[in-house]
C-alpha positions as CSV (number, residue, x, y, z in Angstrom):
1,F,-21.2,58.1,-62.5
2,G,-24.2,57.9,-64.6
3,A,-25.8,60.8,-66.0
4,A,-26.1,64.3,-64.3
5,E,-29.5,64.7,-65.7
6,Y,-31.2,61.6,-63.9
7,V,-29.4,62.8,-60.8
8,W,-30.7,66.5,-61.5
9,D,-35.0,64.8,-62.0
10,K,-34.6,62.9,-59.0
11,F,-33.2,65.4,-56.7
12,N,-36.3,68.2,-58.2
13,S,-38.7,66.9,-59.6
14,P,-42.3,67.3,-58.0
15,Q,-43.5,64.1,-58.8
16,Q,-40.8,62.6,-56.9
17,R,-41.2,63.9,-53.1
18,F,-44.6,64.4,-51.4
19,Q,-44.7,67.8,-49.3
20,T,-46.1,67.6,-45.8
21,G,-47.1,71.8,-45.5
22,L,-44.7,72.4,-43.0
23,P,-41.9,74.2,-44.3
24,A,-39.2,73.6,-41.7
25,I,-39.9,69.9,-42.6
26,D,-40.2,70.6,-46.2
27,E,-37.0,72.5,-46.4
28,L,-35.2,69.8,-44.7
29,T,-36.2,67.2,-47.5
30,N,-35.9,69.2,-49.7
31,G,-39.2,68.9,-50.8
32,G,-41.1,66.5,-48.9
33,L,-41.0,62.7,-48.3
34,A,-39.3,60.9,-51.6
35,R,-41.0,58.4,-53.1
36,G,-39.7,54.5,-51.7
37,Q,-39.0,56.6,-48.2
38,V,-40.8,55.6,-45.2
39,G,-41.5,58.6,-42.7
40,V,-42.5,57.6,-38.9
41,I,-45.1,59.9,-36.6
42,A,-44.6,59.2,-33.0
43,A,-46.7,60.1,-30.3
44,G,-48.6,59.2,-27.1
45,S,-52.2,58.2,-26.9
46,G,-54.7,60.9,-28.0
47,V,-51.7,63.5,-28.9
48,G,-53.2,63.8,-32.9
49,K,-51.0,61.0,-34.9
50,S,-54.2,60.1,-36.9
51,M,-54.6,64.0,-37.2
52,A,-51.5,64.1,-38.3
53,L,-51.7,61.1,-41.0
54,C,-55.4,62.9,-42.3
55,D,-53.5,66.0,-42.5
56,L,-50.4,64.7,-44.7
57,A,-52.8,62.8,-46.9
58,A,-54.8,65.9,-48.2
59,E,-51.6,67.9,-48.1
60,A,-50.6,64.8,-50.5
61,A,-53.8,64.7,-52.2
62,R,-53.6,68.9,-52.9
63,G,-50.5,68.5,-54.3
64,G,-52.0,66.2,-56.6
65,A,-50.7,62.7,-55.7
66,S,-53.1,60.0,-55.5
67,V,-52.8,58.6,-51.4
68,L,-53.9,54.9,-50.7
69,Y,-54.7,55.9,-46.4
70,I,-54.5,51.9,-44.9
71,N,-56.9,52.2,-41.6
72,C,-56.4,49.5,-38.8
73,E,-58.1,51.6,-36.2
74,S,-60.7,53.6,-36.6
75,E,-63.8,53.7,-38.3
76,D,-63.2,54.1,-42.4
77,Y,-66.0,57.4,-42.7
78,E,-64.4,59.2,-39.4
79,L,-61.2,59.5,-41.1
80,Q,-62.7,60.5,-44.7
81,A,-64.9,63.2,-42.8
82,R,-61.2,64.5,-41.7
83,I,-59.4,64.3,-44.4
84,V,-63.1,65.8,-47.2
85,T,-63.0,68.9,-44.4
86,N,-59.7,69.0,-44.1
87,L,-59.6,69.4,-48.4
88,A,-63.1,71.5,-48.0
89,D,-61.5,74.1,-45.6
90,M,-64.4,73.4,-43.2
91,R,-65.1,72.4,-39.9
92,N,-65.8,68.9,-39.2
93,D,-69.2,69.4,-36.8
94,R,-70.6,71.9,-39.7
95,Y,-69.9,69.1,-41.9
96,R,-71.4,66.3,-39.8
97,A,-74.5,68.7,-39.7
98,L,-75.3,68.8,-43.4
99,D,-78.2,67.0,-45.6
100,L,-77.5,64.6,-47.5
101,E,-77.7,67.2,-50.7
102,G,-75.5,69.1,-49.0
103,L,-72.8,65.7,-48.5
104,K,-73.1,65.4,-51.9
105,A,-71.9,68.4,-52.6
106,V,-69.2,68.9,-50.7
107,H,-68.1,65.4,-52.0
108,E,-68.2,66.5,-55.6
109,R,-66.0,69.3,-54.4
110,C,-63.6,67.2,-53.5
111,A,-64.1,64.8,-56.3
112,P,-60.6,65.7,-57.9
113,Y,-58.5,64.7,-55.4
114,K,-57.2,61.0,-55.3
115,V,-57.7,59.3,-51.9
116,V,-59.1,56.3,-50.6
117,V,-59.7,54.7,-47.6
118,H,-58.9,51.5,-46.8
119,D,-60.0,49.2,-43.8
120,L,-58.4,46.4,-42.4
121,L,-59.9,46.9,-39.0
122,T,-60.5,43.3,-38.3
123,S,-56.8,41.5,-39.1
124,A,-53.9,43.8,-40.6
125,R,-50.9,42.2,-41.5
126,P,-47.7,43.2,-43.9
127,T,-49.3,40.9,-46.7
128,D,-52.8,42.4,-46.0
129,L,-51.0,46.0,-46.7
130,V,-49.7,44.4,-50.0
131,K,-53.0,43.5,-51.1
132,A,-54.6,46.7,-50.6
133,V,-52.0,49.1,-52.6
134,E,-52.5,46.2,-55.4
135,E,-55.8,46.6,-55.2
136,F,-55.8,50.1,-55.6
137,R,-53.6,49.6,-59.0
138,Y,-56.1,47.2,-60.1
139,K,-58.9,50.1,-59.8
140,F,-56.9,53.1,-60.8
141,G,-54.3,51.3,-63.3
142,H,-51.4,52.7,-61.0
143,H,-49.8,52.2,-57.9
144,P,-50.7,55.0,-55.2
145,D,-48.2,57.9,-55.0
146,V,-48.3,58.1,-51.3
147,I,-49.3,55.2,-48.7
148,I,-50.6,56.2,-44.9
149,V,-50.7,52.9,-42.5
150,D,-52.4,54.2,-39.1
151,Y,-50.7,52.7,-37.3
152,L,-47.9,50.7,-36.8
153,N,-48.4,48.6,-33.5
154,E,-51.9,47.6,-35.1
155,L,-49.8,45.6,-37.5
156,E,-49.8,41.8,-36.3
157,P,-46.7,40.2,-37.6
158,A,-46.3,38.8,-41.1
159,K,-44.9,35.7,-39.2
160,E,-45.5,35.3,-35.7
161,G,-42.4,33.7,-33.9
162,K,-42.2,32.6,-30.1
163,N,-40.1,34.5,-28.9
164,D,-41.8,37.7,-30.6
165,T,-42.9,41.1,-28.3
166,S,-45.1,44.3,-29.1
167,Y,-41.7,46.1,-29.7
168,S,-39.9,43.2,-32.1
169,T,-43.0,43.0,-33.7
170,V,-42.6,47.0,-34.9
171,G,-39.3,46.4,-36.5
172,K,-40.1,43.9,-38.5
173,N,-43.4,45.3,-39.7
174,L,-41.5,48.5,-40.4
175,K,-38.9,47.0,-42.4
176,D,-41.7,45.3,-44.5
177,M,-43.2,48.5,-45.5
178,M,-40.0,50.3,-46.3
179,K,-39.7,47.0,-49.0
180,L,-43.1,48.1,-50.3
181,A,-42.4,51.6,-50.4
182,K,-39.8,50.7,-52.7
183,R,-41.5,48.0,-54.9
184,V,-44.2,50.3,-55.7
185,K,-42.0,53.3,-55.6
186,A,-44.1,55.5,-53.7
187,A,-43.9,57.7,-50.3
188,L,-45.1,55.8,-47.1
189,W,-46.0,57.7,-43.7
190,T,-47.0,55.3,-40.8
191,A,-47.4,56.5,-36.5
192,V,-46.0,54.7,-33.9
193,Q,-46.8,54.8,-30.5
194,F,-44.7,55.7,-27.4
195,N,-43.6,53.4,-24.7
196,R,-44.6,53.4,-21.3
197,E,-42.2,55.9,-20.0
198,G,-42.9,58.2,-23.3
199,I,-46.8,58.5,-22.7
200,K,-45.6,59.8,-18.5
201,K,-43.0,62.1,-19.5
202,G,-45.9,63.3,-22.4
203,K,-49.3,64.0,-19.2
204,K,-49.6,67.3,-18.4
205,G,-47.3,68.5,-15.3
206,S,-44.2,66.5,-16.6
207,A,-41.0,68.9,-16.8
208,E,-39.3,67.0,-19.4
209,G,-41.2,65.6,-22.6
210,P,-40.5,62.5,-24.7
211,D,-38.3,62.0,-27.4
212,A,-36.8,58.9,-29.8
213,T,-35.5,56.8,-27.0
214,H,-39.0,56.6,-26.2
215,I,-40.5,55.3,-29.1
216,A,-41.7,51.6,-29.3
217,E,-38.8,49.7,-30.4
218,S,-36.9,53.0,-30.8
219,I,-33.5,51.4,-31.9
220,A,-35.8,49.5,-35.0
221,V,-37.6,52.3,-35.9
222,L,-34.6,55.1,-35.8
223,F,-32.3,52.5,-37.8
224,K,-35.0,51.9,-40.6
225,A,-36.9,54.9,-41.2
226,T,-36.4,57.6,-43.4
227,L,-38.0,60.6,-41.1
228,V,-38.5,60.2,-37.7
229,L,-40.9,63.1,-36.2
230,T,-42.2,63.0,-32.5
231,L,-45.3,64.8,-31.3
232,N,-45.8,66.1,-27.8
233,L,-49.1,67.9,-26.8
234,L,-48.2,72.1,-25.4
235,H,-50.4,71.6,-22.4
236,G,-51.8,74.9,-21.3
237,A,-51.0,76.3,-24.6
238,E,-54.6,75.1,-26.4
239,E,-57.3,77.6,-27.3
240,G,-60.3,76.0,-26.0
241,T,-61.4,72.5,-27.0
242,D,-61.4,73.3,-30.9
243,I,-57.5,74.0,-31.0
244,G,-54.2,72.7,-29.6
245,Y,-50.3,73.1,-30.0
246,L,-47.6,70.6,-30.5
247,D,-43.9,70.3,-30.3
248,V,-42.7,68.4,-33.2
249,R,-39.0,67.5,-32.6
250,T,-37.4,65.7,-35.9
251,E,-35.3,62.8,-34.0
252,K,-33.9,61.8,-37.3
253,Y,-33.7,62.5,-41.0
254,R,-30.9,60.2,-43.1
255,F,-30.1,62.5,-45.5
256,N,-29.4,65.9,-43.6
257,S,-27.8,66.0,-39.8
258,A,-30.1,69.0,-39.2
259,R,-32.2,68.5,-36.2
260,P,-35.7,71.3,-36.5
261,R,-38.0,71.7,-33.9
262,L,-41.0,73.0,-34.4
263,V,-44.3,74.2,-32.6
264,V,-47.6,73.1,-34.8
265,K,-51.3,74.3,-34.7
266,L,-53.2,71.6,-34.7
267,E,-56.9,72.6,-35.7
268,Y,-59.1,69.6,-34.2
269,Q,-62.2,70.4,-36.4
270,H,-60.0,70.9,-40.1
271,A,-58.0,68.3,-38.8
272,R,-55.5,70.7,-39.9
273,L,-51.4,71.0,-39.1
274,T,-50.3,74.6,-39.5
275,E,-46.5,75.8,-38.7
276,L,-45.9,78.8,-36.1
277,S,-43.2,81.3,-36.9
278,E,-40.6,81.0,-34.6
279,E,-41.9,84.1,-32.3
280,D,-45.4,82.1,-32.2
281,A,-43.3,79.2,-31.2
282,L,-41.6,80.6,-28.3
283,M,-44.6,82.4,-26.7
284,K,-46.7,78.7,-27.0
285,R,-43.5,77.0,-25.8
286,A,-43.5,79.7,-23.1
287,Q,-47.8,79.3,-22.1
288,A,-46.9,76.0,-21.8
289,A,-44.1,76.2,-19.3
290,R,-46.2,78.6,-17.3
291,G,-49.6,76.8,-17.9
292,T,-51.3,79.9,-18.5
293,S,-54.1,80.0,-21.4
294,T,-52.3,83.6,-22.3
295,V,-49.4,84.9,-23.0
296,D,-48.6,88.9,-23.2
297,P,-45.1,89.9,-23.7
298,K,-45.1,93.2,-22.6
299,K,-47.0,92.4,-19.2
300,Q,-44.5,91.9,-16.4
301,G,-43.7,88.5,-14.9
302,Q,-44.2,86.9,-18.1
303,M,-42.0,84.5,-19.4
304,P,-40.8,86.1,-22.5
305,S,-40.6,89.4,-20.5
306,V,-38.5,88.1,-18.5
307,W,-35.8,86.8,-21.2
308,Q,-35.6,90.4,-22.8
309,E,-35.3,91.8,-20.0
310,A,-31.9,89.0,-18.6
311,R,-30.8,89.7,-22.2
312,A,-30.9,93.8,-21.7
313,Q,-29.2,93.5,-18.6
314,R,-26.5,91.6,-20.1
315,K,-26.2,94.2,-23.1
316,E,-25.6,96.7,-20.7
317,K,-23.3,94.8,-19.0
318,L,-21.0,93.6,-21.4
319,A,-21.2,97.6,-22.6
320,G,-19.6,98.2,-19.2
321,L,-17.3,96.3,-19.1
322,K,-13.4,97.6,-20.6
323,V,-11.5,95.8,-23.0
């Protein structure tokens, strides 16, 4: 065996792991995604994949990590606005309304955080990811601590085969990302789209949400990735247009059999995710199940009250049984 000090350092050094900001996931992973590991977020269109990736970028930067955000889909200034407003704790619409001097002041506040957004909108292959990482190293003298690729489905295969499909391409590109993360010793996050059936199950009115089986090329993703999370919008639980709620399921973590499921608050104007307490998560799931805008646990007919009443009746019934 190697030295115990070496193993202890790998497990416990804050420089080896990068927190997500979601306590349940950070607890599961013993402090976040580690260097050389790959995390995948799966969701339907418009659910919040890019928002989640922006939040992960801001959280890593807030913890002192250098972040390379490789953009394959959106405009770079849109992503920068999301990350800056998250770090500066200000609304996106307020940020957009600032004059030039105001923008300079906000950017100066965020200057200590090292986040670089690199555009790959016209052509994006795994080899282009490698070039972007090496450009970062050339500019800053070291490889990024965290790499974020937004997102996996937008990448073209390194080598095209006549039998390639969009799903098989996902598996091949994810394998190349794993090699990149291990070579440069960075934690890497990316996102993947649900397949058609998954998108259908994630729509409002569906009785059953999507899961790992609805990820494009699910076998390859689940086999290769270190951590896989699925996001599903809780329809009916939102608060106006600024705040939504996501049901987050852990579909895989390679080093732990636990599969925590949580509800996170998504603040669209801050591109920020916040994990809810178990009690609040229960309320939001009940709210979404009923399709109501508010849930009062003390009000007759609301789902949490029904559960509480049923539990009280069962407890009373059990107390009356003779042993």
